C-alpha positions, 0 to 999 in steps of 0.5 A: 708655505714660508715663502707664501706666508711672507707674502701674506705678511707684506703690509698693503701699500697705501696709496693718496685720496682724489682730494690728496691729488687735486691740491698737489695739481692746484699747487704745480699749475699755480706755481707755474703760472706765478713762476712761468716755470713748467713744475715736475713735482708737488709737495703737499701737507696732508690732514694725516699731519704728513708730507707727501710728494706727487710726480706732475703727469701734465703741466701747461703755461698759457696767457693768464692760466695754467694746468696741471695733472696728477695721476692718482695712486690708490696703494694697495686699495681696490678703489675705481679711481686708482689711475685716474688723471686728476687736473686743475686749471688756475686762471688769474681774475680781476675780482680777489678772491678764490673761486673752486668748482669742478669741470669734466668728470667732477660729480654735482649734487642735485639732492639735499643731505649731502657734505656739498650744497645742491647745485655745487661740484662734488669737492667734499668739504675737506678737500675743498679746504686743502684746495682753498688753503694751498692757493691761498699760501701761494697767493700770499707768498708770490704777493700776488694780488689777483684773484683766482679760479681753480676748476678740478677735472678728471676726464673719464670720471663719468664712466668710474662715476658708474661703479660708485653709488654717487648717481643714488646719492644725487651726484651726477656727471662724475666723481667727488673729490673725498678724503679727510686725511689725503691718504687711502688706508688699503681696504679700509672700511671706513670709506663704506661706513662713511657711504652709507651715513651719507646715504641715510643723511640724503633719504632723511633729506628726501623726505624718508623716514622708512629705508630699505637696506640691503647686502647688494645689488641684487637685493635691491632690485627684490627690494625695490620691485616690493617696496615700489612706494618708497623714494629712490633715495630710501634704497641703501647698499649697507654692504656686510654692515648690519649693525652699524647700518641699523645704529645709525638709521635710528641715530639719525631718526629713520622709523622703519628699516626694511632688511632685504637679502638672502640666506647666506648674509641673513641666516647670520643676522637671524644668529644674531650676527651683525657683520655679515662678512664671510671671514667674519662668522661662519653660518651656524648649520646647528642653528639653521637644524634647530630652526627647522626642527621648530618648524615641523621638519623630520628628523631626517630633514633636520639632519639633511640642513646639519650637513647642508654645504651653504645657507642657501642649500639648507634653504633649498632643502626646506623649500622643496618640503614645503616648510615655509615657517623656517623662513618666516622663523628665520625672518622674525629672528633677524628682526628680534637681533635686529630691535635688540642691536638698536635697543628699541625704537625702531620697527623692523621688516625683514624680507627672505629672497632667493637668488632667482628673487623668489619670496621666501618669507617675510616678517615685521617686529615694532621696536 
């Protein structure tokens, strides 16, 4: 038992962002080009105000250009880009100035509302600034007057991007080069929250003032079937961050939010819980039993709901007994707590589904 406890207390290992890896690759490639010596490592200063040294995975020098690569280590974070090899190709140009672009496996923005303009490679502002500053400093140190073209590429990036929200956000062809601090904090919620805000911006830029928010891919499919008139960018996966998403929807000017999901998560929202991770709050079966009673369930059925194994089990019991009002009451309670969470000013709709996509109940409130 003690050994297990010790193992659990072991701190999780930090990693590095794709932006940090791309910057290190640029440094290695450019110094290799200007010195004629292949670099074996690159040390850069991160926005987190620490130095980081990276082993160079691959380095080649050609006439007027060089290529270097850094393998991304995301630490103990379950990042889809962990193990990706980030390449930087640098080539000297007659025209002064530095041009930065993305190559194979780096996505390109096709919708407004993103951190990069439509048509640009998906290299976010902080990594872009890191790369350009690093290149500028090296050119200055080597008294190089020529211009420079930098191309960042990630072989296999297009396949990795399928496991991200990039396509939904309008970033096509690969992953994004990201990171605001240069360091990946393991299991950090910050990146997910940032993607939610970005998704809301994309929806607004696409002309949407009504969005559908879901806790996952399955409920999103049901939402799309229910709301076919909404644009693709109006569908936002919020994960467990219900309150966070609602607040930012209101802050950014969304007028109506349709919440779509299943009993497990939304029975918690009906209780007023706005962070619905399985560890954040247990399902309150007393609350579900009381809702069942108000919906006309017999005392025997109320006791069964009270003793249910899961929220879905409670739903099955009420559905079998034909008590559809139970689900409408839960939906109405979700809407009420959502409006209270944002202090009004938002229309909220809630639809509950079974795992198989059968509609259980629906409600709407105008805040």
